[in-house]
NULO-491469 format. One record per atom (N, C-alpha, C): x, z, y; residue in one letter. Coordinates in steps of 0.2 Angstrom, whole numbers, padded with zeros to 4 digits, always signed. Layout:
XZYA ...
% end
This chain:
-0006+0819+0778M -0002+0815+0775M -0007+0811+0770M -0012+0814+0766D -0016+0811+0762D -0021+0806+0765D -0023+0808+0771S -0027+0803+0775S -0023+0797+0777S -0017+0797+0778N -0013+0791+0779N -0013+0787+0773N -0012+0790+0767K -0011+0786+0761K -0018+0782+0760K -0024+0785+0761V -0030+0782+0760V -0031+0777+0766V -0029+0778+0772L -0029+0773+0777L -0025+0767+0775L -0019+0768+0773I -0015+0762+0771I -0018+0759+0765I -0020+0762+0760G -0023+0759+0755G -0029+0755+0757G -0033+0757+0761F -0039+0754+0764F -0037+0747+0767F -0032+0747+0772F -0029+0741+0775F -0026+0736+0770F -0023+0739+0765V -0020+0734+0760V -0025+0731+0756V -0031+0734+0755G -0036+0731+0751G -0040+0726+0755G -0041+0727+0762V -0044+0723+0767V -0040+0716+0767V -0033+0717+0768V -0029+0711+0768V -0029+0707+0762V -0029+0710+0756I -0030+0707+0750I -0036+0703+0749I -0042+0706+0751L -0048+0703+0751L -0049+0697+0756L -0045+0697+0762L -0045+0692+0766L -0040+0686+0764L -0035+0688+0761A -0030+0683+0760A -0031+0679+0753A -0035+0683+0749A -0037+0680+0742A -0040+0673+0743A -0045+0672+0746P -0048+0665+0747P -0044+0660+0749P -0040+0662+0754V -0035+0657+0757V -0030+0655+0752V -0027+0660+0748A -0022+0658+0743A -0025+0654+0737A -0032+0655+0735V -0035+0652+0730V -0036+0644+0732V -0038+0643+0739K -0039+0637+0741K -0032+0633+0741K -0027+0636+0743Q -0020+0633+0743Q -0018+0631+0736Q -0020+0635+0731I -0018+0633+0725I -0022+0627+0722I -0029+0627+0723R -0033+0622+0721R -0031+0615+0725R -0029+0616+0731D -0027+0610+0735D -0021+0607+0732D -0016+0611+0730R -0010+0608+0727R -0011+0605+0720R -0015+0608+0716Q -0017+0606+0709Q -0021+0600+0710Q -0026+0599+0715G -0030+0593+0715G -0028+0588+0719G -0022+0588+0722G -0019+0583+0726G -0017+0577+0722G -0015+0577+0716A -0013+0572+0712A -0019+0570+0708A -0019+0564+0706A -0025+0561+0702A -0024+0565+0695A -0030+0567+0692P -0030+0571+0686P -0027+0566+0680P -0023+0569+0676Q -0019+0566+0671Q -0023+0566+0665Q -0024+0560+0661A -0027+0560+0655A -0022+0560+0650A -0024+0560+0643A -0019+0560+0638A -0014+0553+0639A -0008+0554+0638G -0003+0549+0638G -0001+0547+0645G -0003+0552+0650G +0000+0551+0657G -0004+0546+0661G -0010+0544+0659A -0014+0539+0663A -0018+0543+0668A -0020+0540+0673T -0024+0543+0678T -0031+0543+0676T -0036+0546+0679A -0043+0546+0677A -0046+0539+0677A -0044+0536+0683A -0047+0529+0684A -0045+0524+0678A -0039+0525+0676T -0036+0521+0671T -0039+0522+0664T -0040+0529+0663A -0043+0531+0657A -0050+0529+0656A -0054+0529+0662A -0061+0527+0662A -0061+0520+0660A -0057+0516+0663S -0057+0508+0662S -0055+0507+0655S -0051+0511+0652A -0049+0510+0645A -0054+0512+0640A -0059+0517+0642S -0064+0519+0638S -0070+0515+0639S -0070+0510+0643G -0076+0506+0644G -0080+0508+0650G -0078+0513+0654G -0081+0516+0660G -0080+0511+0666G -0081+0514+0672P -0081+0510+0678P -0073+0508+0679P -0072+0502+0681T -0065+0500+0683T -0064+0501+0691T -0059+0504+0693L -0058+0505+0700L -0051+0503+0702L -0050+0500+0708P -0043+0499+0710P -0039+0505+0710P -0033+0505+0710P -0029+0511+0710P -0029+0514+0717P -0030+0511+0722D -0031+0514+0729D -0038+0516+0731D -0042+0517+0726A -0049+0519+0727A -0049+0527+0730A -0054+0528+0734P -0054+0535+0737P -0056+0540+0731P -0053+0546+0732P -0054+0551+0726P -0061+0553+0724P -0066+0552+0729G -0073+0554+0727G -0077+0549+0724G -0074+0543+0723V -0078+0538+0720V -0081+0539+0713V -0078+0543+0709L -0080+0544+0702L -0084+0550+0702L -0086+0554+0707D -0090+0559+0707D -0097+0557+0705D -0101+0562+0702P -0108+0560+0700P -0112+0559+0706P -0117+0554+0706P -0121+0552+0712P -0126+0558+0713P -0126+0560+0719L -0131+0565+0722L -0136+0562+0726L -0135+0556+0728L -0140+0552+0732L -0144+0548+0728L -0151+0547+0731N -0156+0543+0727N -0160+0540+0733N -0165+0536+0731E -0169+0533+0735E -0173+0538+0740E -0175+0544+0737A -0179+0548+0741A -0174+0551+0747A -0168+0553+0746N -0164+0556+0751N -0160+0551+0755N -0160+0544+0753L -0157+0539+0757L -0161+0536+0763L -0168+0537+0762V -0172+0534+0767V -0171+0537+0774V -0171+0533+0779N -0169+0534+0786N -0162+0536+0787N -0158+0534+0783T -0150+0535+0784T -0148+0529+0787T -0143+0529+0791S -0140+0523+0794S -0132+0524+0795S -0129+0519+0796W -0122+0519+0797W -0120+0512+0799W -0114+0511+0801Q -0111+0504+0804Q -0107+0501+0798Q -0108+0495+0798A -0103+0491+0793A -0101+0484+0797A -0095+0482+0796K -0092+0476+0799K -0094+0470+0794K -0098+0466+0796V -0099+0460+0792V -0098+0454+0796V -0093+0449+0794D -0091+0443+0798D -0090+0445+0805D -0085+0450+0806N -0083+0452+0813N -0088+0454+0817N -0094+0456+0815Y -0099+0459+0819Y -0100+0466+0816Y -0101+0471+0820V -0102+0478+0818V -0110+0479+0819V -0112+0480+0813L -0120+0480+0812L -0122+0487+0810L -0127+0489+0813K -0130+0496+0812K -0135+0494+0806K -0134+0498+0800I -0139+0497+0795I -0143+0503+0794I -0149+0502+0793T -0154+0508+0792T -0158+0507+0786T -0158+0512+0782L -0162+0511+0776L -0169+0514+0777L -0174+0510+0778A -0181+0512+0780A -0185+0513+0774A -0191+0517+0775P -0195+0518+0769P -0198+0511+0766P -0200+0511+0760S -0203+0505+0756S -0197+0500+0755S -0191+0503+0754N -0185+0498+0753N -0184+0493+0758N -0185+0494+0764I -0184+0489+0769I -0178+0491+0773I -0173+0487+0774V -0167+0488+0778V -0168+0485+0784V -0166+0489+0790L -0166+0486+0796L -0159+0485+0799L -0157+0479+0801V -0150+0478+0803V -0151+0476+0811V -0147+0480+0815T -0147+0479+0822T -0140+0478+0825T -0139+0475+0830N -0133+0474+0834N -0135+0471+0841N -0132+0474+0847P -0134+0471+0853P -0134+0464+0854P -0129+0460+0850M -0128+0453+0851M -0134+0449+0847M -0138+0452+0843L -0143+0449+0839L -0147+0445+0843L -0150+0448+0848K -0155+0444+0853K -0152+0438+0855K -0145+0438+0857T -0143+0431+0860T -0141+0426+0854T -0139+0429+0848L -0137+0425+0842L -0143+0421+0839L -0148+0426+0838I -0154+0423+0834I -0161+0424+0837I -0161+0427+0843G -0167+0428+0846G -0171+0434+0844G -0169+0438+0840M -0172+0444+0837M -0168+0450+0838M -0171+0456+0839D -0167+0462+0840D -0165+0465+0833D -0170+0464+0828V -0169+0467+0822V -0170+0462+0816V -0165+0463+0811I -0166+0459+0805I -0169+0463+0800I -0174+0461+0796Q -0176+0465+0790Q -0173+0462+0784Q -0172+0466+0779G -0170+0464+0773G -0172+0469+0767G -0169+0470+0762S -0171+0474+0757S -0166+0478+0754S -0167+0484+0751W -0162+0488+0748W -0165+0492+0742W -0161+0493+0737R -0163+0497+0731R -0157+0501+0728R -0159+0506+0725V -0154+0510+0721V -0155+0509+0714V -0149+0508+0711Q -0149+0506+0704Q -0143+0510+0701Q -0144+0516+0698G -0139+0520+0695G -0135+0523+0700G -0128+0522+0701D -0124+0524+0706D -0122+0519+0711D -0127+0514+0712R -0126+0509+0717R -0132+0508+0721R -0130+0506+0727V -0135+0504+0732V -0134+0497+0734V -0139+0493+0733Y -0139+0486+0734Y -0143+0484+0741Y -0140+0481+0745I -0143+0479+0752I -0142+0471+0752I -0148+0468+0754S -0148+0461+0755S -0152+0459+0762S -0149+0455+0766F -0152+0452+0772F -0149+0445+0773F -0153+0442+0778V -0151+0435+0780V -0149+0436+0787V -0143+0433+0789L -0141+0433+0796L -0138+0426+0798L -0142+0423+0802S -0140+0416+0805S -0140+0411+0799S -0145+0412+0794G -0145+0407+0789G -0141+0409+0783G -0137+0414+0783N -0132+0416+0778N -0135+0422+0774N -0135+0422+0768Q -0137+0428+0764Q -0132+0433+0763Q -0133+0439+0764Y -0128+0444+0763Y -0130+0449+0758Y -0126+0450+0753D -0128+0455+0748D -0122+0460+0748D -0124+0466+0750L -0119+0472+0750L -0120+0476+0745L -0114+0479+0742S -0115+0484+0736S -0111+0490+0738S -0114+0496+0738L -0112+0502+0739L -0111+0507+0733L -0106+0510+0732K -0105+0515+0726K -0107+0522+0729K -0111+0525+0725I -0113+0532+0727I -0108+0537+0723I -0104+0541+0727G -0100+0546+0724G -0101+0552+0727G -0105+0557+0723G -0107+0563+0726G -0112+0562+0732G -0110+0564+0738N -0114+0563+0744N -0112+0558+0748N -0107+0554+0746N -0104+0548+0750N -0106+0542+0747N -0106+0537+0752L -0107+0530+0750L -0100+0526+0751L -0098+0522+0746Y -0092+0518+0747Y -0093+0511+0747Y -0091+0507+0752F -0092+0500+0752F -0088+0496+0747F -0091+0492+0743I -0087+0488+0738I -0087+0481+0741I -0081+0479+0743K -0080+0473+0747K -0080+0467+0741K -0080+0461+0744S -0081+0455+0739S -0075+0454+0735S -0069+0457+0737N -0063+0456+0733N -0062+0462+0728N -0067+0467+0728G -0067+0472+0723G -0064+0479+0726G -0061+0478+0732K -0058+0484+0735K -0064+0489+0737K -0063+0495+0737I -0068+0500+0738I -0065+0504+0745I -0069+0505+0750S -0068+0509+0756S -0073+0513+0758S 
% end
């Protein structure tokens, strides 16, 4: 009988140890689901703009205000796709602050496979510049944690 009590106690302890992380995650998700409230019921983005901090649209992704964890050193050789003037361009940040812009249609449009431009990191922003078909394009990306957020010309963040 005593061995059964020890065995039951052992299984209850194992279940608690396995269920605790799941329960803690559920509680954190429920608390973190809404925007953090500042004094007076304002959201963190509104409070930041009222205090002279960055202004963000109300529909901005939640990680935009995270401290930047990316810099020039760890952004080199990263690439992603961006839609610019109805063209999906592959943008690669090369060493020496050179940006390489590619698209299969570039060869037929301008006679080159790759467009070179420049990029730089300034605080929590990445600025990219290149010329495509005689038009200058200046892209601005916001660094939030380990993510980059595209800032459109109308101020919307995606």
